[in-house]
C-alpha positions in Angstrom: -2.7 20.9 -1.5 -4.4 23.7 -3.5 -2.8 24.9 -6.7 -2.4 28.4 -5.2 -0.4 27.0 -2.3 1.8 25.0 -4.7 2.6 28.2 -6.6 3.4 30.1 -3.4 5.8 27.4 -2.3 7.5 27.3 -5.7 7.9 31.1 -5.7 9.3 31.0 -2.2 12.0 28.6 -3.1 12.7 29.6 -6.7 11.7 33.3 -6.8 8.6 34.8 -8.3 10.2 35.3 -11.7 11.8 31.9 -12.1 9.1 29.7 -10.6 6.8 29.8 -13.6 9.6 29.2 -16.1 11.0 26.3 -14.1 7.5 24.8 -13.8 7.1 25.0 -17.5 10.5 23.6 -18.5 11.9 21.2 -15.8 10.8 17.6 -16.3 10.4 15.5 -13.1 10.9 11.8 -13.2 8.6 11.4 -10.2 5.9 12.8 -12.3 6.5 10.5 -15.2 8.7 12.9 -17.0 6.1 15.7 -16.9 6.8 19.3 -15.9 4.8 20.8 -13.0 2.7 22.7 -15.5 1.9 19.5 -17.4 1.1 17.6 -14.2 -1.3 20.3 -13.1 -3.0 20.3 -16.5 -3.3 16.5 -16.3 -5.0 16.8 -12.9 -2.2 15.3 -10.8 -2.7 15.9 -7.1 -0.9 19.0 -5.7 0.7 17.0 -2.9 2.2 14.6 -5.3 3.6 17.4 -7.4 5.0 19.2 -4.4 6.8 16.0 -3.2 8.4 15.6 -6.6 9.5 19.3 -6.6 10.7 18.9 -3.0 12.8 15.9 -4.0 14.2 17.5 -7.2 15.2 20.7 -5.4 16.7 18.8 -2.5 14.8 20.9 0.0 15.0 20.4 3.8 12.6 17.9 5.3 10.7 20.6 7.1 9.6 21.9 3.7 7.9 18.7 2.8 
């Protein structure tokens, strides 16, 4: 998954204004306690990041 697609999905589920803030502040255990922004900076695969977000937000399976 490209980074642009990851941001589009985050914005769709969290809103354009809140998505960046959430990505900078919310630590995800599935990412080793990193935030989305930290995981991206560390080069973690976008699919892995999205799966962690999907799980944390308890989104429907179709959004996986």
